[in-house]
Biopython code that builds the backbone (N, CA, C, O; Angstrom):
import numpy as np
from Bio.PDB.StructureBuilder import StructureBuilder

atoms = [
    (1, "MET", "N", (118.973, 119.640, 153.178)),
    (1, "MET", "CA", (119.798, 119.562, 152.004)),
    (1, "MET", "C", (119.541, 120.801, 151.133)),
    (1, "MET", "O", (118.392, 121.183, 150.913)),
    (2, "LYS", "N", (120.607, 121.416, 150.646)),
    (2, "LYS", "CA", (120.490, 122.607, 149.819)),
    (2, "LYS", "C", (120.140, 122.228, 148.385)),
    (2, "LYS", "O", (120.617, 121.226, 147.851)),
    (3, "GLU", "N", (119.309, 123.043, 147.788)),
    (3, "GLU", "CA", (118.994, 122.840, 146.380)),
    (3, "GLU", "C", (120.045, 123.532, 145.524)),
    (3, "GLU", "O", (120.481, 124.643, 145.828)),
    (4, "LYS", "N", (120.439, 122.871, 144.471)),
    (4, "LYS", "CA", (121.389, 123.455, 143.539)),
    (4, "LYS", "C", (120.655, 124.415, 142.612)),
    (4, "LYS", "O", (119.498, 124.196, 142.253)),
    (5, "ASN", "N", (121.338, 125.462, 142.240)),
    (5, "ASN", "CA", (120.763, 126.383, 141.254)),
    (5, "ASN", "C", (120.721, 125.691, 139.905)),
    (5, "ASN", "O", (121.747, 125.269, 139.371)),
    (6, "LYS", "N", (119.531, 125.582, 139.370)),
    (6, "LYS", "CA", (119.375, 124.948, 138.052)),
    (6, "LYS", "C", (119.599, 125.995, 136.974)),
    (6, "LYS", "O", (118.893, 127.002, 136.915)),
    (7, "GLN", "N", (120.578, 125.754, 136.132)),
    (7, "GLN", "CA", (120.847, 126.632, 135.010)),
    (7, "GLN", "C", (120.704, 125.819, 133.734)),
    (7, "GLN", "O", (120.998, 124.624, 133.706)),
    (8, "ALA", "N", (120.259, 126.471, 132.701)),
    (8, "ALA", "CA", (120.115, 125.790, 131.415)),
    (8, "ALA", "C", (121.495, 125.408, 130.881)),
    (8, "ALA", "O", (122.458, 126.162, 131.017)),
    (9, "ASP", "N", (121.572, 124.241, 130.282)),
    (9, "ASP", "CA", (122.829, 123.803, 129.681)),
    (9, "ASP", "C", (123.141, 124.654, 128.459)),
    (9, "ASP", "O", (122.248, 125.012, 127.692)),
    (10, "LEU", "N", (124.406, 124.970, 128.290)),
    (10, "LEU", "CA", (124.856, 125.723, 127.134)),
    (10, "LEU", "C", (125.468, 124.770, 126.122)),
    (10, "LEU", "O", (126.164, 123.822, 126.485)),
    (11, "PHE", "N", (125.204, 125.029, 124.856)),
    (11, "PHE", "CA", (125.719, 124.211, 123.772)),
    (11, "PHE", "C", (126.397, 125.106, 122.749)),
    (11, "PHE", "O", (126.116, 126.301, 122.665)),
    (12, "GLU", "N", (127.284, 124.515, 121.982)),
    (12, "GLU", "CA", (127.958, 125.261, 120.929)),
    (12, "GLU", "C", (127.199, 125.043, 119.621)),
    (12, "GLU", "O", (126.910, 123.910, 119.236)),
    (13, "TYR", "N", (126.884, 126.138, 118.954)),
    (13, "TYR", "CA", (126.193, 126.093, 117.671)),
    (13, "TYR", "C", (127.055, 126.771, 116.625)),
    (13, "TYR", "O", (127.780, 127.721, 116.920)),
    (14, "ARG", "N", (126.968, 126.273, 115.397)),
    (14, "ARG", "CA", (127.626, 126.967, 114.297)),
    (14, "ARG", "C", (126.591, 127.206, 113.205)),
    (14, "ARG", "O", (125.794, 126.331, 112.868)),
    (15, "ILE", "N", (126.632, 128.404, 112.673)),
    (15, "ILE", "CA", (125.687, 128.812, 111.646)),
    (15, "ILE", "C", (126.456, 128.986, 110.346)),
    (15, "ILE", "O", (127.401, 129.770, 110.258)),
    (16, "LYS", "N", (126.027, 128.236, 109.342)),
    (16, "LYS", "CA", (126.656, 128.293, 108.026)),
    (16, "LYS", "C", (125.939, 129.356, 107.201)),
    (16, "LYS", "O", (124.710, 129.374, 107.131)),
    (17, "TYR", "N", (126.710, 130.236, 106.581)),
    (17, "TYR", "CA", (126.132, 131.321, 105.795)),
    (17, "TYR", "C", (127.062, 131.671, 104.650)),
    (17, "TYR", "O", (128.226, 131.270, 104.636)),
    (18, "ASN", "N", (126.544, 132.420, 103.693)),
    (18, "ASN", "CA", (127.386, 133.010, 102.655)),
    (18, "ASN", "C", (126.901, 134.418, 102.365)),
    (18, "ASN", "O", (125.858, 134.842, 102.862)),
    (19, "ALA", "N", (127.653, 135.130, 101.569)),
    (19, "ALA", "CA", (127.389, 136.552, 101.356)),
    (19, "ALA", "C", (126.187, 136.808, 100.455)),
    (19, "ALA", "O", (125.842, 137.967, 100.223)),
    (20, "GLY", "N", (125.549, 135.786, 99.949)),
    (20, "GLY", "CA", (124.355, 135.966, 99.129)),
    (20, "GLY", "C", (124.464, 135.245, 97.806)),
    (20, "GLY", "O", (125.405, 134.487, 97.571)),
    (21, "ALA", "N", (123.506, 135.485, 96.955)),
    (21, "ALA", "CA", (123.419, 134.768, 95.683)),
    (21, "ALA", "C", (124.631, 135.019, 94.789)),
    (21, "ALA", "O", (125.044, 134.135, 94.038)),
    (22, "ASP", "N", (125.199, 136.219, 94.868)),
    (22, "ASP", "CA", (126.355, 136.544, 94.031)),
    (22, "ASP", "C", (127.637, 135.856, 94.497)),
    (22, "ASP", "O", (128.590, 135.737, 93.727)),
    (23, "HIS", "N", (127.667, 135.403, 95.748)),
    (23, "HIS", "CA", (128.872, 134.791, 96.312)),
    (23, "HIS", "C", (128.537, 133.445, 96.941)),
    (23, "HIS", "O", (129.020, 133.140, 98.032)),
    (24, "ALA", "N", (127.735, 132.649, 96.286)),
    (24, "ALA", "CA", (127.242, 131.395, 96.858)),
    (24, "ALA", "C", (128.313, 130.310, 96.941)),
    (24, "ALA", "O", (128.105, 129.298, 97.610)),
    (25, "GLU", "N", (129.442, 130.497, 96.284)),
    (25, "GLU", "CA", (130.473, 129.455, 96.289)),
    (25, "GLU", "C", (131.244, 129.399, 97.603)),
    (25, "GLU", "O", (131.763, 128.343, 97.965)),
    (26, "LEU", "N", (131.325, 130.496, 98.308)),
    (26, "LEU", "CA", (132.160, 130.585, 99.501)),
    (26, "LEU", "C", (131.294, 130.642, 100.759)),
    (26, "LEU", "O", (130.670, 131.662, 101.049)),
    (27, "ASP", "N", (131.263, 129.538, 101.499)),
    (27, "ASP", "CA", (130.488, 129.477, 102.735)),
    (27, "ASP", "C", (131.394, 129.770, 103.930)),
    (27, "ASP", "O", (132.578, 129.434, 103.925)),
    (28, "ASN", "N", (130.818, 130.401, 104.950)),
    (28, "ASN", "CA", (131.525, 130.726, 106.185)),
    (28, "ASN", "C", (130.698, 130.264, 107.369)),
    (28, "ASN", "O", (129.539, 129.877, 107.219)),
    (29, "TYR", "N", (131.305, 130.307, 108.550)),
    (29, "TYR", "CA", (130.618, 129.902, 109.775)),
    (29, "TYR", "C", (130.766, 130.978, 110.840)),
    (29, "TYR", "O", (131.804, 131.630, 110.947)),
    (30, "HIS", "N", (129.707, 131.151, 111.627)),
    (30, "HIS", "CA", (129.763, 131.904, 112.878)),
    (30, "HIS", "C", (129.444, 130.911, 113.983)),
    (30, "HIS", "O", (128.586, 130.045, 113.814)),
    (31, "TYR", "N", (130.129, 131.031, 115.110)),
    (31, "TYR", "CA", (129.950, 130.121, 116.237)),
    (31, "TYR", "C", (129.337, 130.878, 117.408)),
    (31, "TYR", "O", (129.724, 132.009, 117.703)),
    (32, "TYR", "N", (128.364, 130.233, 118.078)),
    (32, "TYR", "CA", (127.686, 130.841, 119.214)),
    (32, "TYR", "C", (127.512, 129.811, 120.322)),
    (32, "TYR", "O", (127.332, 128.626, 120.045)),
    (33, "THR", "N", (127.563, 130.248, 121.555)),
    (33, "THR", "CA", (127.230, 129.422, 122.711)),
    (33, "THR", "C", (125.850, 129.863, 123.169)),
    (33, "THR", "O", (125.640, 131.029, 123.502)),
    (34, "ALA", "N", (124.904, 128.916, 123.186)),
    (34, "ALA", "CA", (123.518, 129.261, 123.498)),
    (34, "ALA", "C", (122.819, 128.053, 124.112)),
    (34, "ALA", "O", (123.351, 126.943, 124.124)),
    (35, "THR", "N", (121.605, 128.301, 124.624)),
    (35, "THR", "CA", (120.826, 127.221, 125.230)),
    (35, "THR", "C", (119.973, 126.485, 124.206)),
    (35, "THR", "O", (119.540, 125.361, 124.459)),
    (36, "SER", "N", (119.720, 127.112, 123.035)),
    (36, "SER", "CA", (118.909, 126.463, 122.003)),
    (36, "SER", "C", (119.308, 127.000, 120.628)),
    (36, "SER", "O", (119.995, 128.015, 120.512)),
    (37, "ALA", "N", (118.862, 126.298, 119.601)),
    (37, "ALA", "CA", (119.138, 126.740, 118.236)),
    (37, "ALA", "C", (118.451, 128.072, 117.956)),
    (37, "ALA", "O", (119.005, 128.920, 117.257)),
    (38, "ASP", "N", (117.249, 128.263, 118.495)),
    (38, "ASP", "CA", (116.544, 129.524, 118.307)),
    (38, "ASP", "C", (117.309, 130.691, 118.925)),
    (38, "ASP", "O", (117.377, 131.772, 118.340)),
    (39, "GLN", "N", (117.875, 130.476, 120.089)),
    (39, "GLN", "CA", (118.644, 131.537, 120.736)),
    (39, "GLN", "C", (119.904, 131.855, 119.935)),
    (39, "GLN", "O", (120.267, 133.022, 119.789)),
    (40, "ALA", "N", (120.571, 130.829, 119.418)),
    (40, "ALA", "CA", (121.767, 131.050, 118.600)),
    (40, "ALA", "C", (121.423, 131.833, 117.337)),
    (40, "ALA", "O", (122.179, 132.719, 116.939)),
    (41, "MET", "N", (120.289, 131.518, 116.698)),
    (41, "MET", "CA", (119.870, 132.267, 115.507)),
    (41, "MET", "C", (119.533, 133.710, 115.875)),
    (41, "MET", "O", (119.806, 134.629, 115.102)),
    (42, "SER", "N", (118.950, 133.907, 117.037)),
    (42, "SER", "CA", (118.652, 135.258, 117.500)),
    (42, "SER", "C", (119.938, 136.066, 117.670)),
    (42, "SER", "O", (120.004, 137.226, 117.265)),
    (43, "PHE", "N", (120.956, 135.452, 118.267)),
    (43, "PHE", "CA", (122.262, 136.101, 118.403)),
    (43, "PHE", "C", (122.834, 136.451, 117.031)),
    (43, "PHE", "O", (123.373, 137.538, 116.824)),
    (44, "HIS", "N", (122.706, 135.510, 116.103)),
    (44, "HIS", "CA", (123.235, 135.684, 114.745)),
    (44, "HIS", "C", (122.562, 136.879, 114.054)),
    (44, "HIS", "O", (123.242, 137.747, 113.506)),
    (45, "TYR", "N", (121.238, 136.917, 114.085)),
    (45, "TYR", "CA", (120.520, 138.001, 113.422)),
    (45, "TYR", "C", (120.739, 139.344, 114.119)),
    (45, "TYR", "O", (120.789, 140.382, 113.458)),
    (46, "ASP", "N", (120.868, 139.332, 115.432)),
    (46, "ASP", "CA", (121.183, 140.571, 116.148)),
    (46, "ASP", "C", (122.537, 141.126, 115.709)),
    (46, "ASP", "O", (122.676, 142.332, 115.504)),
    (47, "MET", "N", (123.531, 140.255, 115.564)),
    (47, "MET", "CA", (124.859, 140.671, 115.132)),
    (47, "MET", "C", (124.808, 141.214, 113.702)),
    (47, "MET", "O", (125.439, 142.226, 113.399)),
    (48, "LEU", "N", (124.055, 140.541, 112.822)),
    (48, "LEU", "CA", (123.948, 140.999, 111.435)),
    (48, "LEU", "C", (123.283, 142.375, 111.364)),
    (48, "LEU", "O", (123.745, 143.261, 110.644)),
    (49, "ASN", "N", (122.191, 142.543, 112.120)),
    (49, "ASN", "CA", (121.489, 143.826, 112.118)),
    (49, "ASN", "C", (122.341, 144.950, 112.702)),
    (49, "ASN", "O", (122.334, 146.072, 112.195)),
    (50, "LYS", "N", (123.069, 144.644, 113.764)),
    (50, "LYS", "CA", (123.914, 145.654, 114.409)),
    (50, "LYS", "C", (124.990, 146.168, 113.455)),
    (50, "LYS", "O", (125.308, 147.358, 113.441)),
    (51, "ASN", "N", (125.546, 145.253, 112.656)),
    (51, "ASN", "CA", (126.638, 145.617, 111.747)),
    (51, "ASN", "C", (126.172, 145.893, 110.320)),
    (51, "ASN", "O", (126.996, 146.074, 109.424)),
    (52, "ASN", "N", (124.843, 145.927, 110.101)),
    (52, "ASN", "CA", (124.276, 146.180, 108.766)),
    (52, "ASN", "C", (124.852, 145.246, 107.707)),
    (52, "ASN", "O", (125.276, 145.689, 106.639)),
    (53, "ILE", "N", (124.864, 143.958, 108.011)),
    (53, "ILE", "CA", (125.392, 142.942, 107.107)),
    (53, "ILE", "C", (124.227, 142.143, 106.542)),
    (53, "ILE", "O", (123.303, 141.777, 107.268)),
    (54, "VAL", "N", (124.278, 141.875, 105.235)),
    (54, "VAL", "CA", (123.251, 141.063, 104.587)),
    (54, "VAL", "C", (123.912, 139.758, 104.141)),
    (54, "VAL", "O", (124.866, 139.767, 103.363)),
    (55, "VAL", "N", (123.399, 138.657, 104.636)),
    (55, "VAL", "CA", (123.938, 137.344, 104.271)),
    (55, "VAL", "C", (122.782, 136.386, 103.996)),
    (55, "VAL", "O", (121.623, 136.677, 104.289)),
    (56, "GLN", "N", (123.128, 135.254, 103.434)),
    (56, "GLN", "CA", (122.180, 134.169, 103.212)),
    (56, "GLN", "C", (122.514, 133.076, 104.228)),
    (56, "GLN", "O", (123.564, 132.439, 104.134)),
    (57, "THR", "N", (121.626, 132.858, 105.197)),
    (57, "THR", "CA", (121.846, 131.825, 106.207)),
    (57, "THR", "C", (121.450, 130.483, 105.620)),
    (57, "THR", "O", (120.357, 130.339, 105.073)),
    (58, "ILE", "N", (122.341, 129.492, 105.733)),
    (58, "ILE", "CA", (122.126, 128.190, 105.106)),
    (58, "ILE", "C", (121.651, 127.156, 106.109)),
    (58, "ILE", "O", (120.662, 126.463, 105.868)),
    (59, "SER", "N", (122.354, 127.044, 107.242)),
    (59, "SER", "CA", (121.990, 126.007, 108.209)),
    (59, "SER", "C", (122.530, 126.355, 109.587)),
    (59, "SER", "O", (123.352, 127.258, 109.749)),
    (60, "ILE", "N", (122.043, 125.611, 110.577)),
    (60, "ILE", "CA", (122.566, 125.717, 111.939)),
    (60, "ILE", "C", (122.820, 124.303, 112.441)),
    (60, "ILE", "O", (122.012, 123.399, 112.232)),
    (61, "GLU", "N", (123.952, 124.130, 113.105)),
    (61, "GLU", "CA", (124.341, 122.821, 113.619)),
    (61, "GLU", "C", (124.715, 122.937, 115.093)),
    (61, "GLU", "O", (125.257, 123.950, 115.536)),
    (62, "LYS", "N", (124.417, 121.890, 115.832)),
    (62, "LYS", "CA", (124.737, 121.814, 117.259)),
    (62, "LYS", "C", (125.858, 120.801, 117.443)),
    (62, "LYS", "O", (125.828, 119.710, 116.874)),
    (63, "TYR", "N", (126.839, 121.177, 118.242)),
    (63, "TYR", "CA", (127.965, 120.265, 118.489)),
    (63, "TYR", "C", (127.580, 119.253, 119.565)),
    (63, "TYR", "O", (127.210, 119.625, 120.679)),
    (64, "ASN", "N", (127.670, 117.984, 119.219)),
    (64, "ASN", "CA", (127.426, 116.905, 120.171)),
    (64, "ASN", "C", (128.786, 116.503, 120.733)),
    (64, "ASN", "O", (129.557, 115.802, 120.077)),
    (65, "ARG", "N", (129.070, 116.949, 121.937)),
    (65, "ARG", "CA", (130.399, 116.715, 122.517)),
    (65, "ARG", "C", (130.639, 115.256, 122.877)),
    (65, "ARG", "O", (131.787, 114.836, 123.021)),
    (66, "TYR", "N", (129.575, 114.482, 123.022)),
    (66, "TYR", "CA", (129.735, 113.070, 123.355)),
    (66, "TYR", "C", (130.058, 112.233, 122.119)),
    (66, "TYR", "O", (130.825, 111.273, 122.200)),
    (67, "ALA", "N", (129.479, 112.593, 120.984)),
    (67, "ALA", "CA", (129.752, 111.883, 119.738)),
    (67, "ALA", "C", (130.855, 112.559, 118.924)),
    (67, "ALA", "O", (131.297, 112.019, 117.910)),
    (68, "ASP", "N", (131.306, 113.750, 119.368)),
    (68, "ASP", "CA", (132.357, 114.510, 118.698)),
    (68, "ASP", "C", (132.007, 114.791, 117.236)),
    (68, "ASP", "O", (132.804, 114.547, 116.331)),
    (69, "ARG", "N", (130.780, 115.317, 117.028)),
    (69, "ARG", "CA", (130.345, 115.662, 115.674)),
    (69, "ARG", "C", (129.298, 116.776, 115.728)),
    (69, "ARG", "O", (128.700, 117.040, 116.771)),
    (70, "TRP", "N", (129.095, 117.422, 114.578)),
    (70, "TRP", "CA", (128.084, 118.466, 114.430)),
    (70, "TRP", "C", (126.807, 117.825, 113.910)),
    (70, "TRP", "O", (126.843, 117.026, 112.973)),
    (71, "GLU", "N", (125.663, 118.179, 114.526)),
    (71, "GLU", "CA", (124.374, 117.620, 114.131)),
    (71, "GLU", "C", (123.470, 118.742, 113.654)),
    (71, "GLU", "O", (123.378, 119.791, 114.291)),
    (72, "ASP", "N", (122.799, 118.517, 112.525)),
    (72, "ASP", "CA", (121.948, 119.537, 111.921)),
    (72, "ASP", "C", (120.731, 119.827, 112.796)),
    (72, "ASP", "O", (120.015, 118.912, 113.203)),
    (73, "GLU", "N", (120.505, 121.101, 113.080)),
    (73, "GLU", "CA", (119.369, 121.549, 113.895)),
    (73, "GLU", "C", (118.445, 122.484, 113.114)),
    (73, "GLU", "O", (117.556, 123.103, 113.699)),
    (74, "THR", "N", (118.646, 122.590, 111.820)),
    (74, "THR", "CA", (117.902, 123.549, 111.015)),
    (74, "THR", "C", (116.399, 123.290, 111.071)),
    (74, "THR", "O", (115.618, 124.237, 111.164)),
    (75, "GLU", "N", (115.984, 122.041, 111.017)),
    (75, "GLU", "CA", (114.560, 121.697, 111.002)),
    (75, "GLU", "C", (113.898, 121.941, 112.369)),
    (75, "GLU", "O", (112.675, 122.061, 112.443)),
    (76, "SER", "N", (114.670, 122.015, 113.423)),
    (76, "SER", "CA", (114.094, 122.182, 114.760)),
    (76, "SER", "C", (113.800, 123.646, 115.103)),
    (76, "SER", "O", (113.199, 123.931, 116.139)),
    (77, "LEU", "N", (114.216, 124.563, 114.248)),
    (77, "LEU", "CA", (113.967, 125.980, 114.512)),
    (77, "LEU", "C", (112.480, 126.282, 114.455)),
    (77, "LEU", "O", (111.756, 125.742, 113.618)),
    (78, "LYS", "N", (112.035, 127.142, 115.346)),
    (78, "LYS", "CA", (110.613, 127.489, 115.406)),
    (78, "LYS", "C", (110.218, 128.509, 114.361)),
    (78, "LYS", "O", (109.044, 128.588, 113.998)),
    (79, "TRP", "N", (111.161, 129.293, 113.866)),
    (79, "TRP", "CA", (110.826, 130.397, 112.977)),
    (79, "TRP", "C", (111.577, 130.368, 111.657)),
    (79, "TRP", "O", (111.994, 131.404, 111.140)),
    (80, "VAL", "N", (111.743, 129.165, 111.119)),
    (80, "VAL", "CA", (112.394, 129.037, 109.799)),
    (80, "VAL", "C", (111.365, 129.211, 108.720)),
    (80, "VAL", "O", (111.695, 129.142, 107.536)),
]
sb = StructureBuilder()
sb.init_structure("model")
sb.init_model(0)
sb.init_chain("A")
sb.init_seg("    ")
for serial, (resi, resn, name, xyz) in enumerate(atoms, 1):
    if name == "N":
        sb.init_residue(resn, " ", resi, " ")
    sb.init_atom(name, np.array(xyz, "f"), 0.0, 1.0, " ", f" {name:<3s}", serial, name[0])
structure = sb.get_structure()
């Protein structure tokens, strides 16, 4: 019997952010497909650094496709 290639499951994450203390009223989202919340945050910070953008990151949420809702993953981050 052949073994299947085991690949990590990918999940959809959304990161809530705003432009900083001067613009705290208007929140925006970036969406990432990643294997973990830490990886999604890494993608987020890499994109910000590449484009020289300064933002205030508020939270990260993981989409639960079975319950059809976004679940907060902010506390599960290793480097918050």
